[in-house]
C-alpha positions in Angstrom: 88.6 -106.9 -177.7 86.0 -108.1 -175.9 86.2 -108.0 -172.0 87.4 -111.1 -170.9 84.6 -113.2 -168.7 84.2 -113.0 -164.9 85.6 -109.9 -164.2 83.6 -107.0 -163.4 84.6 -103.4 -165.7 85.6 -100.6 -163.3 84.8 -97.0 -164.0 87.1 -94.4 -164.4 88.0 -92.5 -161.1 86.7 -89.6 -162.2 83.4 -91.0 -162.6 83.3 -92.2 -159.1 84.3 -88.9 -157.5 81.4 -87.5 -159.2 79.0 -89.9 -157.8 80.0 -89.8 -154.3 80.4 -85.9 -154.2 76.5 -86.5 -155.6 75.5 -89.1 -152.8 76.9 -86.8 -150.0 75.0 -83.7 -151.3 71.9 -86.3 -151.2 72.7 -87.6 -148.1 73.3 -84.1 -146.7 69.7 -82.8 -148.0 68.0 -85.7 -146.6 69.6 -85.0 -142.8 68.9 -81.6 -143.4 65.0 -82.4 -144.4 65.0 -84.7 -141.4 66.5 -82.1 -138.7 63.6 -79.9 -139.4 61.2 -82.1 -140.0 62.3 -83.0 -136.4 62.4 -79.0 -135.2 59.1 -78.8 -136.4 57.6 -81.6 -134.4 59.4 -80.4 -131.1 58.5 -76.7 -131.7 54.5 -78.2 -131.9 55.1 -80.2 -129.5 56.3 -77.4 -127.0 53.7 -75.0 -128.5 51.1 -77.6 -127.4 52.5 -78.2 -124.5 53.0 -74.6 -123.5 49.3 -74.1 -124.7 48.1 -77.1 -122.1 50.2 -75.4 -119.5 49.0 -72.0 -119.5 45.5 -73.0 -121.0 44.3 -76.3 -120.1 46.1 -76.6 -116.6 46.5 -72.8 -115.5 43.9 -73.0 -112.7 45.6 -76.5 -111.6 49.0 -74.9 -111.5 48.1 -71.8 -109.7 45.9 -73.5 -107.5 48.7 -75.8 -106.6 51.4 -72.6 -106.2 48.5 -71.4 -104.2 48.2 -73.9 -101.8 51.8 -73.7 -101.0 51.9 -70.1 -99.9 48.8 -70.9 -97.8 48.0 -71.8 -94.4 44.8 -73.2 -93.5 43.7 -73.5 -89.7 40.5 -75.2 -88.3 38.6 -72.6 -86.4 37.0 -74.8 -83.5 33.4 -74.1 -83.0 32.8 -73.6 -78.8 30.9 -76.5 -78.0 27.4 -75.5 -76.1 26.8 -75.8 -72.4 24.1 -77.6 -70.7 21.7 -76.0 -67.9 19.5 -77.1 -66.0 16.2 -76.0 -65.8 16.7 -72.9 -63.6 19.9 -72.2 -65.9 22.2 -73.4 -64.0 25.4 -74.9 -65.4 26.0 -78.6 -65.5 28.6 -79.1 -68.9 30.3 -76.1 -69.9 33.6 -75.5 -72.5 36.8 -74.5 -71.2 39.6 -73.6 -74.2 43.1 -74.8 -73.1 46.3 -75.0 -75.0 48.8 -77.9 -75.7 52.2 -76.9 -75.3 55.2 -79.0 -77.5 58.4 -78.2 -78.2 61.2 -80.0 -80.8 64.2 -80.6 -78.7 66.5 -81.9 -81.5 66.2 -78.4 -82.9 66.6 -76.4 -79.8 69.7 -78.0 -79.3 71.0 -77.4 -83.1 69.7 -73.7 -83.1 71.9 -73.2 -79.6 75.2 -74.8 -81.0 74.8 -72.9 -84.0 74.6 -69.2 -81.9 77.2 -70.7 -79.6 75.2 -71.2 -76.6 75.3 -74.7 -74.1 72.4 -76.2 -75.0 71.7 -77.7 -71.9 71.6 -74.7 -70.0 69.3 -73.1 -72.0 66.6 -76.4 -71.3 67.4 -75.8 -68.0 66.1 -72.6 -68.5 63.3 -73.4 -70.0 62.2 -75.9 -67.6 62.6 -73.3 -64.7 60.4 -71.1 -66.1 57.6 -73.7 -67.5 57.3 -74.6 -63.1 57.8 -70.9 -62.1 54.1 -70.3 -64.4 52.7 -73.6 -64.4 53.3 -74.4 -60.5 51.6 -77.8 -59.8 50.2 -78.8 -63.1 53.5 -79.8 -63.9 56.0 -82.6 -63.4 59.7 -80.8 -63.3 60.8 -84.4 -63.9 58.9 -85.2 -66.5 60.0 -81.7 -68.5 64.0 -82.4 -67.9 62.9 -85.5 -69.7 61.1 -84.5 -72.3 63.5 -81.7 -73.2 66.2 -83.4 -73.1 65.2 -86.3 -75.0 66.8 -86.7 -78.7 63.3 -87.1 -80.2 62.3 -84.5 -82.6 59.0 -83.8 -80.9 57.3 -83.8 -77.8 54.2 -82.7 -76.0 55.1 -81.1 -72.7 52.0 -80.5 -70.8 48.2 -80.0 -71.9 45.3 -77.8 -69.8 47.8 -74.6 -69.7 45.1 -72.2 -69.9 45.8 -69.6 -72.7 47.2 -66.4 -71.3 50.1 -68.5 -69.9 50.5 -70.3 -72.8 51.1 -66.8 -74.5 53.0 -65.6 -71.7 55.5 -68.6 -72.1 55.7 -68.2 -76.2 57.1 -64.6 -75.4 59.7 -65.9 -73.3 60.6 -69.2 -75.4 59.3 -68.8 -78.8 60.7 -72.2 -79.4 57.9 -73.8 -77.2 54.5 -74.4 -79.3 51.0 -74.7 -78.3 48.0 -75.9 -79.8 44.2 -75.3 -79.6 42.8 -77.6 -76.9 39.6 -77.6 -74.8 38.3 -79.5 -71.8 34.9 -80.2 -70.2 34.0 -78.9 -67.2 31.2 -80.5 -65.0 30.8 -78.2 -62.2 28.6 -79.7 -60.3 31.0 -82.9 -60.4 28.7 -86.4 -59.7 25.5 -84.8 -60.1 23.2 -86.1 -62.9 26.4 -87.9 -64.1 24.7 -90.7 -65.4 22.5 -88.4 -67.0 24.9 -85.9 -68.6 27.5 -88.5 -69.4 30.9 -87.1 -70.4 33.1 -86.0 -73.6 36.4 -85.9 -74.0 39.0 -84.2 -76.1 39.6 -86.1 -78.8 43.3 -85.4 -80.7 42.1 -87.1 -84.3 39.2 -85.1 -84.6 40.4 -82.3 -83.0 37.7 -81.1 -81.4 35.5 -82.6 -78.1 33.1 -85.3 -78.7 30.4 -86.9 -76.6 31.1 -90.5 -74.9 28.3 -91.0 -72.7 25.2 -89.9 -71.6 23.4 -86.8 -73.0 26.7 -85.6 -74.2 27.2 -88.3 -76.9 23.0 -88.7 -77.6 23.1 -84.9 -77.9 26.7 -84.4 -79.8 25.6 -82.9 -83.3 23.8 -80.5 -81.3 26.7 -79.8 -79.0 29.5 -79.5 -81.3 28.2 -76.8 -83.7 30.3 -76.7 -87.1 34.0 -75.7 -87.2 35.4 -73.3 -89.5 38.3 -72.2 -91.5 40.8 -69.5 -91.3 43.5 -69.3 -94.5 46.7 -67.0 -94.3 49.5 -66.2 -96.9 53.1 -67.5 -95.8 56.4 -66.2 -96.8 57.7 -67.8 -100.0 60.5 -70.6 -99.4 59.1 -70.2 -95.3 56.0 -71.3 -93.0 56.3 -68.1 -91.3 52.3 -66.4 -91.8 52.3 -62.7 -93.5 51.0 -60.4 -90.9 47.5 -59.2 -92.1 47.0 -62.0 -94.5 45.0 -63.9 -92.3 41.0 -64.0 -93.3 38.0 -66.1 -92.1 36.4 -68.4 -95.3 34.3 -70.4 -93.1 33.2 -69.0 -89.9 32.6 -71.1 -87.1 29.1 -72.4 -85.7 28.8 -72.6 -82.0 27.1 -75.6 -80.8 23.4 -75.3 -79.4 23.0 -74.9 -75.4 20.5 -77.4 -74.2 18.2 -76.4 -70.8 17.2 -79.7 -69.7 14.2 -80.5 -67.3 16.5 -81.4 -64.2 16.4 -79.5 -61.5 19.7 -79.4 -60.3 18.8 -78.7 -56.2 16.2 -82.0 -55.9 18.6 -83.6 -57.9 21.4 -83.4 -55.4 18.7 -84.1 -52.6 17.3 -87.5 -53.9 20.9 -88.3 -54.7 22.0 -88.0 -51.1 18.2 -89.4 -50.2 18.7 -92.5 -52.5 22.3 -93.1 -51.2 21.5 -93.0 -47.4 18.6 -95.2 -47.7 20.3 -97.8 -49.7 23.0 -97.7 -47.1 20.6 -98.1 -44.2 18.7 -100.9 -46.3 21.6 -102.9 -47.5 20.4 -103.0 -51.0 23.0 -103.3 -53.7 21.5 -101.1 -55.6 18.6 -98.5 -56.6 17.1 -96.0 -58.6 14.7 -92.9 -58.3 12.8 -91.2 -60.5 10.6 -87.8 -60.2 8.1 -86.5 -63.0 6.1 -83.7 -62.8 2.7 -85.1 -63.5 0.9 -82.7 -66.0 4.2 -82.9 -68.4 6.2 -85.7 -68.2 9.1 -83.6 -67.5 11.8 -85.0 -65.2 12.5 -83.2 -62.7 15.2 -85.9 -61.0 17.0 -89.0 -62.0 19.4 -90.6 -60.0 21.0 -94.2 -59.2 22.8 -95.3 -56.5 26.5 -95.3 -57.9 27.8 -92.2 -59.2 31.2 -90.8 -61.0 33.0 -87.4 -61.1 32.8 -87.0 -64.9 35.2 -84.4 -64.3 37.8 -88.1 -63.7 36.4 -90.4 -65.8 40.0 -92.6 -65.6 38.6 -94.1 -62.4 35.0 -94.8 -63.0 33.8 -98.1 -63.5 31.6 -99.5 -65.6 28.6 -99.8 -63.5 29.2 -96.2 -62.6 29.1 -95.0 -65.8 25.7 -97.0 -66.6 22.2 -95.4 -66.2 20.1 -98.5 -64.5 17.0 -96.0 -64.0 16.4 -96.3 -67.7 18.4 -99.5 -68.8 18.0 -101.7 -66.4 14.9 -103.7 -66.3 13.3 -105.4 -63.5 10.2 -106.9 -62.5 7.6 -104.5 -60.6 5.5 -106.6 -58.1 2.2 -105.4 -57.0 2.6 -101.5 -58.5 1.4 -103.3 -61.7 -1.6 -103.8 -59.9 -3.0 -100.3 -61.2 -3.2 -102.1 -64.8 -5.6 -104.5 -63.8 -7.8 -102.1 -61.2 -7.6 -99.6 -64.1 -9.5 -101.7 -66.6 -12.0 -103.2 -64.2 -13.1 -99.5 -63.2 -12.6 -98.3 -66.9 -14.6 -100.8 -68.1 -17.5 -100.7 -65.3 -16.5 -104.2 -64.0 -15.8 -102.8 -60.4 -16.6 -100.2 -58.3 -14.0 -99.4 -55.2 -16.5 -100.6 -52.5 -17.7 -103.7 -54.5 -17.1 -106.8 -51.9 -14.8 -109.7 -53.3 -14.8 -112.5 -51.2 -11.1 -113.6 -51.6 -9.5 -116.5 -50.3 -6.2 -117.3 -49.2 -5.2 -118.9 -52.5 -6.1 -119.2 -55.7 -5.5 -121.9 -58.9 -4.2 -120.3 -62.2 -3.3 -123.4 -64.6 -0.6 -125.7 -62.7 0.2 -122.7 -60.6 -0.7 -122.0 -57.3 -1.0 -118.6 -55.9 -1.4 -117.2 -52.5 -1.3 -113.8 -50.8 1.7 -112.4 -48.8 -0.2 -113.2 -45.6 -1.9 -116.4 -44.8 -5.7 -116.2 -43.9 -8.9 -118.0 -45.2 -12.1 -116.2 -47.5 -12.1 -112.7 -46.5 -14.6 -109.8 -47.5 -12.5 -107.3 -49.0 -13.7 -104.3 -51.0 -11.9 -103.3 -54.4 -10.1 -100.9 -52.8 -9.1 -103.3 -50.1 -7.8 -105.7 -52.6 -5.8 -102.4 -53.8 -4.3 -101.6 -50.5 -3.4 -104.7 -49.2 -1.6 -105.8 -52.1 -4.1 -108.8 -52.2 -3.1 -111.5 -55.2 -5.6 -113.8 -55.2 -8.3 -110.3 -55.3 -6.1 -109.1 -58.3 -6.1 -112.1 -60.2 -10.2 -112.1 -59.6 -10.4 -109.0 -61.2 -8.1 -110.3 -64.0 -10.2 -112.6 -64.8 -13.3 -110.3 -65.0 -11.0 -108.1 -67.2 -9.7 -110.6 -69.4 -6.8 -111.5 -71.7 -7.0 -109.4 -74.8 -8.2 -106.2 -72.7 -5.4 -106.1 -70.1 -3.2 -106.5 -72.9 -4.3 -103.8 -74.6 -4.2 -101.8 -71.0 -0.4 -102.6 -70.7 0.3 -101.5 -74.2 -1.5 -98.3 -72.9 0.5 -97.9 -69.9 3.5 -97.7 -72.5 4.9 -101.1 -71.5 7.0 -103.3 -73.7 8.4 -100.1 -75.4 11.0 -97.3 -74.5 9.7 -93.9 -73.3 12.5 -92.0 -75.8 13.1 -89.9 -72.8 16.1 -88.8 -75.1 18.8 -90.9 -73.2 20.9 -93.2 -74.5 21.2 -96.8 -73.6 17.4 -96.9 -72.3 15.6 -100.4 -72.5 12.1 -101.3 -73.6 11.5 -103.4 -70.9 9.5 -106.7 -71.6 6.3 -107.9 -71.6 6.2 -111.8 -73.5 4.5 -111.9 -76.4 1.0 -114.0 -76.4 2.4 -117.0 -78.5 5.1 -117.2 -75.7 2.4 -117.3 -72.7 1.6 -120.8 -70.7 -1.2 -121.6 -69.4 0.1 -119.3 -65.7 1.5 -116.9 -67.4 -1.8 -114.9 -66.7 -1.8 -116.0 -63.2 2.0 -114.0 -63.3 1.4 -110.9 -64.8 -1.4 -109.1 -63.3 0.8 -108.9 -59.9 3.8 -107.9 -61.6 5.9 -111.3 -62.5 6.8 -111.9 -65.7 7.3 -108.4 -67.6 10.1 -105.8 -66.8 10.0 -102.2 -66.9 12.1 -99.6 -66.0 11.8 -96.8 -62.7 11.5 -94.7 -65.9 8.6 -96.4 -67.4 7.0 -96.9 -63.8 7.0 -93.5 -63.2 5.5 -92.7 -66.5 2.0 -95.3 -65.5 1.5 -93.3 -62.8 1.8 -90.2 -64.3 -0.6 -91.0 -67.0 -3.4 -91.9 -63.3 -1.6 -88.2 -62.2 -2.9 -86.8 -65.0 -6.4 -87.7 -66.0 -5.8 -90.6 -67.6 -3.5 -89.2 -70.7 0.5 -90.4 -70.5 2.8 -88.1 -71.8 6.2 -89.6 -72.6 8.5 -88.7 -70.1 11.2 -86.1 -71.5 14.2 -84.3 -69.8 15.2 -81.8 -72.8 13.4 -78.9 -72.2 15.2 -76.6 -75.5 18.1 -75.5 -77.0 19.6 -72.3 -77.5 21.2 -71.8 -80.8 23.8 -69.6 -81.7 21.8 -66.3 -82.3 20.3 -66.6 -78.4 17.1 -68.1 -79.7 15.5 -70.8 -77.6 14.1 -73.3 -79.2 11.7 -75.6 -77.5 11.8 -79.2 -77.7 9.0 -81.3 -79.5 6.5 -81.9 -76.6 5.7 -85.9 -76.8 2.1 -86.7 -78.0 -0.7 -87.4 -75.4 -2.1 -91.0 -74.7 -4.7 -91.8 -73.9 -4.9 -94.2 -70.9 -8.2 -94.3 -69.6 -11.1 -91.8 -69.2 -10.5 -88.8 -66.6 -13.1 -90.2 -64.1 -11.2 -93.6 -63.9 -7.9 -91.8 -63.5 -9.4 -89.7 -60.6 -11.5 -93.1 -59.1 -7.9 -95.1 -58.9 -6.1 -92.3 -57.4 -9.0 -91.9 -54.7 -8.7 -95.9 -54.6 -4.7 -95.4 -53.9 -5.1 -93.6 -51.4 -6.0 -96.2 -48.9 -2.9 -97.7 -49.5 -1.1 -94.4 -47.2 -4.3 -94.7 -44.6 -3.0 -96.0 -41.5 -6.3 -97.1 -39.8 -6.2 -99.9 -37.2 -7.7 -102.6 -38.7 -8.0 -100.8 -41.8 -3.9 -100.6 -43.0 -2.6 -100.1 -46.1 0.8 -101.7 -46.9 2.6 -98.2 -48.1 1.5 -96.5 -44.5 5.2 -94.9 -44.2 4.4 -93.2 -47.2 1.9 -91.1 -45.9 2.7 -87.2 -45.7 0.9 -85.4 -42.7 -1.5 -82.7 -44.1 -1.3 -83.8 -48.1 -3.0 -86.3 -49.4 -0.9 -89.1 -50.9 -1.3 -92.0 -53.1 0.6 -94.3 -54.3 1.6 -98.1 -54.3 4.1 -101.0 -52.9 5.3 -103.5 -54.5 7.8 -106.8 -54.0 9.1 -109.2 -56.8 11.1 -111.9 -56.4 14.2 -112.2 -58.5 15.0 -114.9 -61.1 17.8 -117.4 -59.3 20.0 -118.4 -62.1 21.5 -120.8 -60.5 17.8 -123.0 -60.1 15.9 -121.1 -63.2 13.1 -120.4 -61.0 12.7 -117.6 -58.2 15.2 -116.7 -55.7 13.3 -116.9 -51.7 15.7 -114.1 -50.7 16.5 -111.4 -53.5 13.6 -109.2 -54.2 12.8 -106.1 -56.1 11.5 -103.9 -53.5 9.0 -101.1 -55.3 7.2 -97.7 -54.6 5.3 -95.6 -56.9 3.1 -92.4 -56.0 1.3 -89.0 -56.8 1.8 -85.8 -54.5 -0.9 -84.5 -53.6 -3.6 -87.1 -54.8 -5.9 -84.4 -54.8 -4.3 -81.9 -56.8 -1.3 -84.2 -58.7 1.5 -82.3 -59.2 4.8 -85.2 -59.4 4.9 -88.4 -59.3 7.9 -90.1 -57.4 9.0 -93.6 -58.4 11.5 -96.1 -56.3 13.1 -99.4 -57.2 15.3 -101.1 -54.7 17.5 -103.9 -55.7 17.9 -106.7 -53.0 17.8 -104.9 -50.0 17.4 -106.2 -46.5 14.4 -108.3 -46.0 11.0 -106.5 -44.6 12.1 -103.0 -45.8 9.7 -101.3 -47.6 10.4 -98.0 -50.4 7.6 -95.9 -49.0 9.8 -94.3 -46.5 12.5 -93.4 -49.4 9.4 -91.8 -50.8 8.2 -90.1 -48.2 11.5 -87.9 -47.7 11.6 -87.3 -51.4 8.0 -85.7 -51.7 8.5 -83.9 -48.3 11.6 -81.8 -49.8 9.1 -81.6 -52.9 6.3 -79.5 -50.8 9.0 -77.3 -49.5 11.0 -76.7 -52.4 7.6 -76.2 -54.4 5.4 -74.6 -51.5 2.9 -76.8 -52.4 -0.5 -75.9 -50.7 -1.6 -78.4 -48.0 -4.6 -80.7 -49.4 -7.8 -79.1 -48.3 -9.0 -82.2 -46.0 -7.2 -85.3 -45.2 -8.1 -88.3 -47.1 -11.1 -90.3 -46.2 -10.7 -93.4 -44.3 -12.1 -96.2 -46.3 -13.2 -99.8 -45.3 -11.0 -102.3 -46.7 -11.8 -105.3 -45.5 -15.6 -106.2 -44.0 -15.3 -108.1 -40.6 
């Protein structure tokens, strides 16, 4: 009978069972193949990773493991010292330690050992006070050790031997390397030296001011590296495992041109004279005539670099190189030197000098009222005649005058090696007005520092060759080898003959002859020919925009001795009492110089020359 439409014919049970078994076997085989494939893939992946770890990453893993076992310690380089020209120390470094502790750890350990933490900490405080004495504050130590902080610094500036003694008794107290800068002379030459402080972020001393800052790279040296192995699972260094990877390179010592004794005496003289004259400030510089070396550079305000926390900004400054001023009549040598060099005048040439002169829209007068006077060229300089100087300047001409200013080094830094140096200012030609050439030759309308002023007269003292001043004489490297600092190249300003002629003319400034007296007679020193020049310049008045009728800069620059120059001394006083001269202070300084350097007396006194024909 044919099957019924719409119904499905079912297979026999035996057939269905055989098919099910066959299907299960196939599924098992498939799962087995997939499992084997997965196992092969895992084995391949493991093999690849093993190769990567053992071959590719072996170095990095080994290095990481080594880092975990290694303790790196910076070996601090010793900072170089600073000495004066005679070997006296001006700045040295002293190694110290900073003590620290972990109060919470001390507390925990003492409790674990069944001890009284408070009693133990009090014992520690008592011991620290016993060893360190007045260097610590007992109450502060108690507050630190009894605090709940995990880490505290206890005391700084501890001597290494004291730190070792303390740690041998109380290992819980740790110590960190420190160093401090010491200045044996206190305030001596502080404006030159500056100061250096320990920088916790750098873990070394860094110069912050003065030569300590500008010469920091030379003084600092290069830190080294000490490596040691640590016991596994701890921070304990294995004894005997330490070895130096990079040795520290000590900084170089610096030898300055300064003379500490002269610096000290000049500082006292300047400070005393400023008090005597009521000046608001002042500076003094001593240069060696032949070399331009700075033997002394002093300012009225000083500070102790051992304790800079109390220093004011004014004390930290160095006005002798950073504060320019209008020099007044000391600048008249520029005009005179140009006139002599170009053969326009001779020292005994006579000029008919009126009491005043018109320059553009200005009337310029001498410091004293007079009619037409017959003055020699030397007399114009010695009596400091503004009118006579401008008559000479008119002969020299503007272009030649500007060229001579440049030769004398005005309007540019001396590059002495001290930070913050000012170039002063000479107005560029495009800024000149009709009356500018009535100001510049007499020392108004331009500015210079005391160091620049000294440099001008050094050129005259050195037969017309200006040697830029310098204050670093040499460095001494880590091997003890002395390396001379580069010597500046000389600049020819005028011929030797002109320089000697101008020096001879400047001798008349200090002559003290009735009716033929120079403006700087107070600078004369018995037994020596002294050449120099006084200067007075009105200070700008910020309220009026013009010049003050009260405040002045008083200057003096001179040469010792004029017949055989050894030293140049430049002085500036800021707003002293009316009528003050800087010449007496110059005389005090050169008097000391003659004794210190046993300078022979001049073979003969300066000749008395005619300044004004009567």
